[in-house]
N, C-alpha and C positions, 0 to 999 in steps of 0.2 A: 391856437398854438397846439402843436402835437404834444401830448402828455407822455405817451409811451408808444413803443412798437406794437403794431396790431396786425392781425391777419384775417383773411376771409376766404372761403371757398375750399376746394379740394383739388387733388390731382387726378380726379376721376374723369372718365370719358365725357365729353361735352360740357366740361366745367373749366374753371380757371382758378389759380391760386394767387392771391394778392397779398403782398406785404407792404406795409407803410411804416416808415420810421422818420424821425426828425433828421433834418439836413440843413446845410448852410444855404442852399438854393433849392428851387423846385426842379426836380429831375425825375425821370422815369425810364424804365427799361421794359420793353415788351418782347417776350421771347416765347417761342413755340414752334412746332413743326411748320406751320404756314405763316409764320410771323412776317416774312417778306411780302407775301401776298396781301395781307390785311394790315400792314403797318400804318399806312396813311390814314385809313379809316379809324383804326384804334387809337392812334396818336391824337387825332382830332377829338375823339370822344373823351379820352383821358383829360385833355386840356380843358374841354368844356366843363367836365365834372369838377376838376380842381378850381376852375374859375368860380363856379357856383359856391365853393367852400372858401372863397376869399384868397385864392392862390397861395395856400400855405407852403412854407418851406419844408418840403418832404422829399424823401427818396421813396419812390413807388416802384415795385417790381411786380409785373404781371406774367405769370407762367400760364400760357394758353394751351388747353388740351381739347380744342375743338368747340369752345364756348361760342354761343351766339352773342351778338352785340349787346342785347339787353342783359345777358348774364354777366358779361364783363363789367358793364356799367354798375349793376347792382353790387357786385363783389367789391368794386372800387369804393362805392359809397359806404358799404358796411364796414370795410376796413378803415376808412377815414373816420366814420362815426365812432368806432371802437378806439381809435388812436386819440381822438379828441376828448373822450369820456374819462372822467376821474374814476379811478378804482375805489371801490368801497372798502 
């Protein structure tokens, strides 16, 4: 279960910025200069990553600034881990 809103990444060149927050259903939005070109690949990758986390009910927003696929996946995972972690 998502404990709080979390973020990962940056808006720097070759990176992406990911925000995860609690939602009623699982949904995501992928946006960026080349989002139409890479939407299918990125949607599949996001779905696979969310499935590995038990398909949590989250709203996930990915702002892509030219990130490679492994960077996007890593940022999504870090944001999810942060959202699931209890704050001290």
